[in-house]
N, C-alpha and C positions, 0 to 999 in steps of 0.2 A: 865751249859752246854748250848751251843746256841741251839735253835731248827731249824732244817733243812728246808730251805725255798724252795718252788717250782719255777716253771718258772714265771717270770715277778713279782716277790715278792721282797719285801725288808726287810732287819734287821739292827738293830742298836745295838752295843756291845761297850764294853770298854776293850781295850788290858790291859793285866796285866803287860806287859814290862814297857811302858811308861805312862800307864793311859790315853792315848788318846783314842778319841772315833771314831768309825768306821761306816760309812754308806755303807751298800752293797746291790746291786741289781744283779739278775741273770738274764740274757738274753741268751737264746739257749745255756743252760749248761755253759755259762761263766760268771764269777764273776767280777762284776765292783765294784771297792771300792774307798771311798774318806776318808780322815783323818781330824779329827776336834778337836778342844780344848774343846768343849762342847757338852752334849748331844743334846739340841734343835737344834744346827747347823746341826748335823749329821741327825736329824729327818727331818728337812726342806729340806735337799739335797735329802733325800729318796723319800720323797713327791713328789719334783720336777723332780725327774728321772723317777718315776712311771707315773706321768702326761705325760711325753715327750714319753715313751714307749706307752702308751694307745693311744696317737695321732699319732703312727706310726713312730715317730722320733728316730732315734738312739742316744746314748749318745756321740759317738765320732764326734767331730766337722767336721773331714775330711770326713765323710762319709754323711754328710747333705747338699745338694745342697740349693741354695737362692730359687730356684722355689719350693722344697718341704717345706722349712722352711716357707716362706711367706705365702703360702696356709695355712699351720697349724696356723700360726700367726694370720691372717686375722679372720679365724674361732673362735679363742681364744677370741678376742678383741671385735668381733663384738656386743655381748650383751651390752656392755658398751658405745657404739657409738649412736650418733644421726642418724637418717635415712639418712640425707643428707650427714653427714660425712663419714657414712659406704660406701655409693656409691661413694664418692669422693676417699676414700683410695683405694678401689678396682680398680678404673679407673688409679690412679697413679701407683699402683703397677704393673697392667697387661699393661699399655701402656707405661709407661717410665722406670720402674726399670727392670722387668725380660726380656724383649726382649734383653737388653744388658748385664745384670749380671746374669741372672737365671740359666746359665749353670755352674757357679763356685759354689764351696763349701764356706760354711762359713769361713773355715780356710784359703781358698785362697784369700778372698776378703781384698784387700789393699786400702789404701787411696787414692794413685795414680789412681787406677782404678775408684773410686768414682768421683774423680775430672775430670777425663777425660770423664765421663758420664756427668757432669755438663757442660763441654766445648761442647760436641757435642750437647747438648739440647739448650744451647744458640746459637750455630751456626744453629740450626733448626728452631729458632724462638721463643723458649719459653721464657716467661717472668719472672720476678722475682719472682712473686707468685707461678707459677708452680715449680720453682726451690727450693723455700722455702719450698713447700710442699713435694717434693722429699726428701729433705735434713731432713726434720722433721720426716718423716715416716721411712727412713732409720735409723735415729738416735734412735728412740724408738725401733724400731723392733731388732736392734742389742744390745741396752741396755738388752732388754729381754733375748737375746740369751748368754749374759755374765751372766747374773742371774741365768740361766738354766745351766750354766757350758759348753756350746756347744763352746765357744770361750773365750779367756782370756782377751781381750780388744777390744774396740769398735773403729773401724778406723775412723768413723766419727768425734771422739774426736780430732782426728790429722789434720782435715781439718780447716784452718781459716774460721770464721764466713762470711756467704754471706753479701755481701754489698748490702745495698737496694739503687737503683738510685734514685737521688733526682728528684720529680715531683711536680711542683708547682700546689696546689690546685686551682680548678676552683671554685669560689664562686661569688654569686651575690651581687652586692652593693645594699645599702639600696634603693636607686632610681630604680635600676632594679627590686628589690622585689617588689616595688609598682606598677610598670608597669606590671609585671607578674600577681600580684593579680586582678588588674584591669580587665586583659584579662578574669580571671577566674571568676570574679564576676557575680552573676546572674546564673551560671550553678550548676548542681548538683555536680562538683567537687571542688566548692568554699570551702566549710568547709574543706575538706581533705587537700588541698593544704596550708590553712591558718594554720592548726593543724601542718602540716609538718613542716612549718618555725618557728612557735612559740614555738614548742616543742623540734625539734630536733629529733623526733622519727624516727625510720627506715621504709621502706616502708612496710615490713612483719608486723611489729607491728601496723601501721595503719590499714592494711587489715585485722588484727586479732582482731581489738578492737570491744568490745560489748557495747551495751547500758547499761548493768549491771556494765561495769567498770567505769561509770562516776558517780561521787558524785556531784550532782546537788547542794546541800547545801553548801558544802565546797568548791565548785570550783576546782576540781581537778578529774584527771582519774588514773587508776592503769593499768600498762603495765603486762600482765600475760600471754600472748602468742603471736605467730607470724604465720603468714600464708606463707605457702613456696610451690613451686612447686617441686616435688621430682621425678626424673626419674623413670619410670616403676610404680609409685605409684600415680601421679597427685599432686593435692593440698590437703594439709593436715596442720593441727594445731599442732604446738609444742611447747614446752617450750622455753621461751626467750633464746637469744644467750649464756648469762652468768647469773650466781646468781644475780649479780649487776643490770642486765637489767631488772629484776622483781622490778619495782619501781613505785612510786607516782609522778605524774607530776602536780604541780599547774597551774591554767590556770586563765587568766585575764578576767575581766567581759565581754569585747568584744568578746574574742573568745567563752566564753560561750553562748553569745548571739546568734553568728554565728552558734553554735552547735544545739540551740533551733531551729533556723529558718531551719537548715538542717533536723531536727526531723520531722518538719512541712512537709516539701518537701517530706520525705520518706512516710509519712502518706498518702499523695496524690497519690504516686507511687503504695503503696499497694491497695488503693481504686481502681485506674484504672486497676490493675492487677487482682484483685480479686483471684479467686481460683488457678491462676498460679503463684501467690506469694509463695515463699519458705521461710518461716521465720527460721532465723538463729541469730536473735537479733544482727546482725552485724551493725555498724555504717556506714560502707562504702562498701556495697555489691554491685552486679550487678543490673541492673533494674528489676530483679524478685526475688531478695533476696539471691541468692546464693554467696559463696565466690568469689571474684573477682581475676581474673589471673593477678599476677603482670606484666606479659607482656602487658596487656591491659591498665594498669595504665602507664606503660613507653610510650606506644603510644600517649595516650592523653598527657602527660607532654611534649612529644617533639612537638606535635601539638600546645600547647599554647606557648611554648618557641618560635617557628618559627612565630606564629601569633604576638607575642609582639615584634618581632625583636631582640630578646636577643641571644647571642651566645650559640652554642650547648654545654650542659654538662650534666652529669649523673645525674640520679635520686637521687642517694646517696649524691650528691653535695648540695642538700637542706638542709641535715644535717650538712654539713660543714659551709653552710651558716648561719644556726641558730647559731651555735658555735662562728662562727666569730663575728657576730653581737651582741651576748650577751658579748661576752670578750671585743669588741670594745666600748661598753657603759659602761663598767667597773663592770660588774656583776662578783662576786667573783669566781674563777676558781672551787673552791669547788662546789659551786651551779651548775655551768655548768657541771661539772663531774656527779653530781648527776641526772640532767634532761637528759643528754645523755645516762647514765647508763654504764659508763666507768667505769672497775673494781678499778682503782686507778687514783689519781690527777696527777700523772706524766706521764700517757698515755694522758690525755688531755693536759697538758701542753707542751708535746713533740711535740703533733699533731699539735697544734696550736700556736707554737712559733712565727709564723711570725707575729701574732697579738700583741704579747707582746710588742716589741719596742715602739709602739704607746702608750701603757699604761704606760710604763716606762717614756715616754716624759711627759705624763700628770701628773703623780704622781711627776716627778721634778718641773713642774711648780706650783702644788699645795703646794709642800713643801717651795718652794721659796715664795710663797703668805703667808703662814702660818708663816714662822720663820723669813725670810729676810726682809719682808715689813711690819713688827709691831713694828717698833722702835728699833729693835735689833742693828742696825747699830749705831743708835745715841747713845745707852747706852753702847756700847763695847769699852773697854778702847782703847786708842791708843798705839801702839808700842813705846818703847823708842827711 
């Protein structure tokens, strides 16, 4: 005989008639039941149901508004998010999703209403990245709603994949890179921009680099953290963007010499600043040793571009420049992937596909030279 359960409690039992397993929870003296083939499935549903009840969410999807559900969903996933991602999700939900869809219930939400939201956002001037964030957050939140039994299907799955508009990347040519670095030469910024172009490191990774991360004997460095400005929190050090972003990058002898010279410059800055210096072991700090604001770095970069007479481009485009130069000089894409910290080689090849035709042409010429220009023609039998 089953033990009687109180309010907001659950039970699992097997029916004698057909041997199916029943998951049951009681809310305000009303029993809610689901039927399953196995006991673990029934127990998992009861656990999920009790979790929703504890968060103030009813089990019936028609009674759950998107406003209520997203508030609970954000609270639930926050511990697993990076600080910047957490704030980004909150902004997207509160600014773009709930004002248009928050009054609807989960059961009422349809694919055409989501598509209409996208249309209105495009009309309001939202770019592809914002639309992708809205789409991604809706997808994951509604997938969770399906798992919790609040809805039967995810309407986002019925929407065609958002097409990313083609934007030609802005990269500096080798000649432009040399002009840019000539402008930086002799300044406290020379080592930073030389390292950015030769390594392909992200701006946050450069600003988070410490002297202890550099292996002087082996001529390489470790990427272990990044510096970011987080709204309401200020500058913070965080884990690299992805697991593959934690990486070792080999450096050439000339780059190592530039870093040694930079270390001497920093020692002189410490001597001049005296007790005002704040030691953080950073390779690229401010003039008093504190973490450098990425916005400050961007301002300096733009000034150098203008001084060099080069076209305006993003600071992140130095990373694209590094990748393009490496691939253009025949460095294997797998090596480029590892230096950039991409999660897979397909991402590298997809991002820099515009460089591959020139590599293909070079490969064709080399194969001609190896195969067709070594006497093969003379030894090949003539057709009858």
